[in-house]
N, C-alpha and C positions, 0 to 999 in steps of 0.2 A: 342780598340787596339786588332788584332787580330794575332793569330801566329800558326804555326802548328808546329807537331812535332809526332815523330814516337814512338809508346808505344809498349811496348816487355814486357809480362807478365809471360816469361820463355817457352813458346811455340808458340804463335801466335805474331804476326806484325800486328798494325794497327794505321793509320794514323787518329791525334787526332788533335782539335782546341783549342787553349787556349785563352781564351777573360779576357779583365780586361778594367775599367774604371779608376782606379786610381794607378796599380802598386802596391795595397797592398794584395789586392784581388783577385783570380783567379778563371776562370772555366773554366775546361776540359770538352769537349762533345767529343764523338767519330762520326766521319764524316759518311756520309751516301751517298749511290750511288753505280753503278758498278767502278767507278773511285777508290773511297775509299777501297783501300785497296794495302797493299803492302808497300815499302817505298816511300820516294822523291815526297812527293805533298808538294809544296810550291807556297802560295800567290804572286801576283804581289802587290806592297806595294800601289796601287791605285785600283779603281775600272777603267774597261776597257769599255768603249761606255755603261754604265750605269749598268754594270754587274760585280760582283766578277770574277776575272778568276785564273788559277792555271795552275800550271806545275805539271803533274803526271808521274809517270812511273808505273803504274797497272799491265802491264802486263812483267814487271820485266827485259825489254831487250830494247823499246823505248821510246821517250819522246813524249807526249800530251800536247793538251792545252784542258783544260777544262771550261767551265762557269758555273755559279749557279746564281739564283737570291737570294737566303734566306742564304749563305756561309755554309749551311751545310748537302746540298745535290749536290752530282755530277754528272752527266749523261752527255751523248750524246759527247763522245773525240775525238778530231781532231788530226790526228798524225803530228807530227811537225819535227822530226829528227828519223831516223834508223840510226846504227852503220855502216859506211862506209870505213872509215881509219881502217887500221892492229893495230892502239895502241888503237880501240874503237870497235873491232871485234865481242867481246861477248854480251856487251852492253855497252848502253850510261846512264847516269843520270844526275841530275841538281845537283849543289852544291851552294842550296840555292835559294832563290827568285831574279826575274830580277831584273836590276837596270836602272832606266829610265837615257837614256843620250838623247843628242840632235840629235844623230845619230841614235836613237831605242832603244830597249828592250836588254838591254846585258846580257847573261844568260852563268854563267858559267857551264860548266859539267864536267862530268868526265867519261872515257871511262876504259873499262875493256879488257885488248887485249890478247896476248899469257901468257902463266903461272901465269894467275891471275895478272898481272902488271895493275897497277890503274895510267894515267896520267890524268892531267886535261887541259881542250880545252875551247874553249867559241864560241857560235853563236850571230848573234844579229836578233831579230825580227823586224819586222816594228810598229812603235810608235802607228798610227789608228787601225791596223790589224794586233794583235800579234801571229794570228795562220799563218801568212806569215814570213818564215826564208828569211833575204836578206844578210845576211854574214855568212860566218863561218870559223874558221881556220882549216885548212889540218894539220896544225902539231899541238903537244901537246904545251900547255903554259908551264907546270909544269911536271917533271917526277921524279921518284925515283931517287935520286944520291946512288951513291956508298958510303958505308958505314952509308945509310939510308934506307937500303933497309930490313934490320931483325929488330925486334922487336914480340912485341904480334900478329899484323897482318902484316906479311911478304909483301914486295913488292908494298906497298898501301899509297898514301896519300888522302887527301880527305879534303874538306871545307864544310861549313854548309852555307857560304855564306863572300861578299864583303862591300866594301863602298869605294865609291870617295872622296877624300881628296884633294881639289885645281886640280891638274890635275893630280893624282895620283889613280891607282887602287888599291886599299891596298886588300891583299887577306891572312887573317890568314889560316894555314893549319896545320893537322894533320900528322907526320910521322908514319906509322906503327904500329897505337895505341900507340905510346911509347914516343911520342916529339911530340914538335909544332914549327912551323916555319913561318914567313911573306914574303909574295913575292911582289915587287910593279913594276908597270909599268906603265908606261904614257897611259892612257887608250884612248886618240887619235889617238897616235902612232899602238896599240892594234888592234884597229876598222880599220884604216886605211892599217892594214897588212891582213884584211881578204880576202878571196875570194870571192865577190857578186856573189849572187846567183840568 
């Protein structure tokens, strides 16, 4: 089993790979390659066309897809999306690993807009060729609410992943690094509300 995490030693941010066979012992390895920097590296839950696939935001602004044969070295990124909407104009990042659906790979995103306001959105990637975006939300899925914008990191909501249970997409998310909430939406309706690209 594999997972990624963002390691911080007080001065540097580095993406690392967590490996386990039994969930009792874990190996943590520094990832390598030109895309193995900054935050926001998230593995696809299965190999795509025989290779490991990862979402990356190594340039701190845009989302990329990267492939690897050995899971440790990540090179040759392909640009997926750039910030386009006002609510994501400063940067766009991922909120965890893509989720496989019958419609495509559902990827939750976060966008940073004016006054460092974080909102969550979503894009849909082609199942066979996930370097192709086939759907996108033009408006945010979740934004900071009144009364929930103040805290340790104001005006921020953020999720590290979601899951599909029956017909619902369940998204746990943090509010201003102070509290947590859960958002649920019918995943077919969410995907149906996306603009096709």
